[in-house]
C-alpha positions in Angstrom: 3.2 9.7 23.6 4.9 12.5 25.4 6.9 13.3 22.3 3.6 13.5 20.3 2.1 15.9 22.9 5.1 18.2 22.7 5.1 18.2 18.9 1.3 18.8 18.6 0.8 21.3 21.5 4.1 23.0 22.3 5.8 23.4 18.9 2.9 25.4 17.3 3.2 28.1 20.0 6.6 29.1 18.7 5.3 30.4 15.4 2.6 30.1 12.7 5.0 28.6 10.2 5.3 25.4 12.2 1.8 24.1 11.5 2.9 22.2 8.4 5.9 20.9 10.2 3.7 19.7 13.1 1.5 17.7 10.7 4.5 16.1 9.0 6.2 15.3 12.3 3.0 13.8 13.7 2.5 11.5 10.8 6.2 10.4 10.9 6.1 9.7 14.6 2.9 7.6 14.2 4.5 5.6 11.4 7.6 5.0 13.6 5.7 3.6 16.5 4.9 0.3 14.8 8.4 -0.8 13.7 10.0 0.4 17.0 7.5 -1.4 19.1 8.0 -4.6 17.1 11.8 -4.4 17.6 11.4 -3.8 21.3 8.9 -6.7 21.7 11.3 -9.1 20.0 14.2 -8.5 22.5 13.0 -11.1 25.1 12.6 -13.7 22.4 16.1 -13.1 21.1 17.5 -13.6 24.6 15.6 -16.9 24.8 17.1 -17.9 21.4 20.6 -17.1 22.6 20.1 -19.1 25.7 18.7 -22.1 23.7 21.7 -22.0 21.4 24.0 -22.0 24.4 22.3 -25.1 25.7 22.5 -26.8 22.2 26.3 -26.0 22.1 26.8 -27.5 25.6 24.8 -30.6 24.6 26.9 -31.0 21.5 30.1 -30.8 23.5 28.8 -33.5 25.9 27.8 -35.7 23.1 31.1 -35.3 21.4 32.9 -36.3 24.6 30.8 -39.4 25.1 31.3 -40.4 21.4 35.0 -40.0 21.7 35.1 -42.1 25.0 33.0 -44.9 23.6 34.4 -45.1 20.1 38.1 -45.2 20.9 39.5 -48.5 19.8 43.2 -49.2 19.5 44.5 -48.6 16.0 41.5 -46.6 14.8 42.1 -43.3 13.1 41.0 -40.2 15.0 37.4 -39.1 14.3 36.8 -36.2 12.0 35.4 -33.3 14.1 32.2 -31.7 12.9 31.2 -28.7 15.0 27.7 -27.3 14.9 29.2 -23.8 14.7 31.0 -24.8 11.4 27.7 -25.9 9.9 26.0 -22.6 10.6 
């Protein structure tokens, strides 16, 4: 909003030829507010997604360990690893 005030009130004082530029800049700034605010508001959600994926990877590792411990039988071939990261 400070940028808008500078463009609308300060820039025209530098000359008469800036009035068209001020109108164009004002419209451009108004159109930029929406996408920029959407990106900024998504940042906390992206952090939550990263944390959740970390928890999922930890759970996968724990489950893989428990499966390996319980499924080992003498003479069985080794299990084929299937990582969640490879599937994504």
